[in-house]
C-alpha positions in Angstrom: 91.4 123.3 139.4 89.3 123.7 135.6 93.2 124.8 134.7 94.3 121.5 134.8 91.5 120.0 133.5 91.8 122.0 130.2 95.6 121.3 130.4 94.6 117.5 130.8 92.0 117.2 128.3 93.7 118.7 125.6 97.0 116.9 126.6 94.6 113.9 125.9 92.8 114.8 122.7 96.8 115.6 121.2 97.9 112.1 122.2 95.0 110.4 120.6 95.3 112.4 117.2 99.4 111.3 117.5 98.4 108.0 117.9 95.7 107.8 115.3 98.0 109.0 113.0 100.8 106.9 114.0 98.4 104.0 113.5 97.3 105.2 109.9 100.9 105.6 108.8 102.0 102.3 110.2 98.9 100.2 108.2 99.8 102.6 104.6 103.1 101.3 104.9 102.3 97.6 105.3 99.9 97.8 102.1 102.7 99.3 100.2 105.1 96.3 101.3 102.4 93.6 100.9 101.6 95.1 97.2 105.5 95.2 96.4 106.0 91.6 98.1 104.5 91.0 94.6 106.8 91.8 92.4 110.3 91.4 94.6 109.4 88.0 96.5 110.6 84.7 94.0 108.2 82.6 96.5 104.7 83.9 94.6 104.0 81.9 90.9 101.1 83.3 88.7 99.7 80.2 87.6 97.1 81.7 85.2 93.3 82.2 85.6 91.0 79.7 87.2 87.8 78.1 85.4 85.4 80.9 87.4 88.0 83.7 85.8 90.1 84.2 89.0 93.6 84.9 89.2 95.4 82.3 90.7 98.7 82.4 92.5 101.0 80.0 94.9 103.4 81.0 97.2 105.5 78.0 96.8 107.8 78.6 99.9 104.9 77.7 102.0 104.5 74.1 100.5 104.8 71.9 103.5 104.2 68.2 103.9 105.5 64.7 104.0 104.9 62.0 102.0 102.4 62.6 99.4 100.0 64.9 101.8 101.0 68.4 101.4 99.5 71.7 103.1 99.8 75.1 100.9 99.1 78.9 100.8 97.4 80.0 97.5 95.7 83.1 96.3 92.3 84.0 94.5 92.4 87.3 93.1 94.6 88.0 95.9 92.8 86.7 98.7 95.2 84.4 100.6 93.7 80.7 101.2 95.0 77.6 102.5 94.9 74.1 100.6 95.8 70.8 101.3 95.9 67.9 98.9 97.0 64.4 98.9 99.0 63.9 96.0 98.2 60.7 95.0 94.6 61.9 94.7 95.6 63.4 91.1 93.5 66.6 90.4 92.3 67.9 93.6 92.2 69.4 96.9 91.1 70.6 99.9 89.9 74.9 100.9 88.4 74.3 104.3 85.6 71.5 104.3 85.3 71.2 100.9 86.9 69.4 98.0 88.1 71.6 94.8 88.9 69.2 91.9 91.6 70.9 89.4 89.6 71.8 86.1 91.4 74.6 84.8 95.2 74.7 83.4 96.2 77.0 86.2 94.9 74.8 89.4 96.2 71.5 87.5 99.8 73.4 86.9 99.4 74.3 91.0 98.9 71.0 91.9 101.4 69.6 90.1 104.0 72.7 91.6 102.6 71.5 94.8 102.9 68.0 94.6 106.3 67.7 92.0 108.1 71.0 92.5 109.5 73.2 90.0 110.3 72.0 86.5 113.8 71.9 85.7 
């Protein structure tokens, strides 16, 4: 009986170590692919610096909405944020439950892109 428990405990430990290694490997590759997404994805547009000194990027493929109401995904220093705007407001959007004015050139460019599409 003792031998069976030793084999079981060893097998369990080996199994957990293998699963942990596999999870770490998947996490590593997801990080690499996410980092490369900025380089290889034409949807991400670098818009510049905000008035607070944060790097602003827009996922132009995420822009969605009908009429003048738009929902979009943007990044501040690489952190994803969801924004909504009424394009008639001219110069402001909502991030969560707060209204954000477009103070910097980068944020004004973001709203122009969200509301009017790309310049041709």
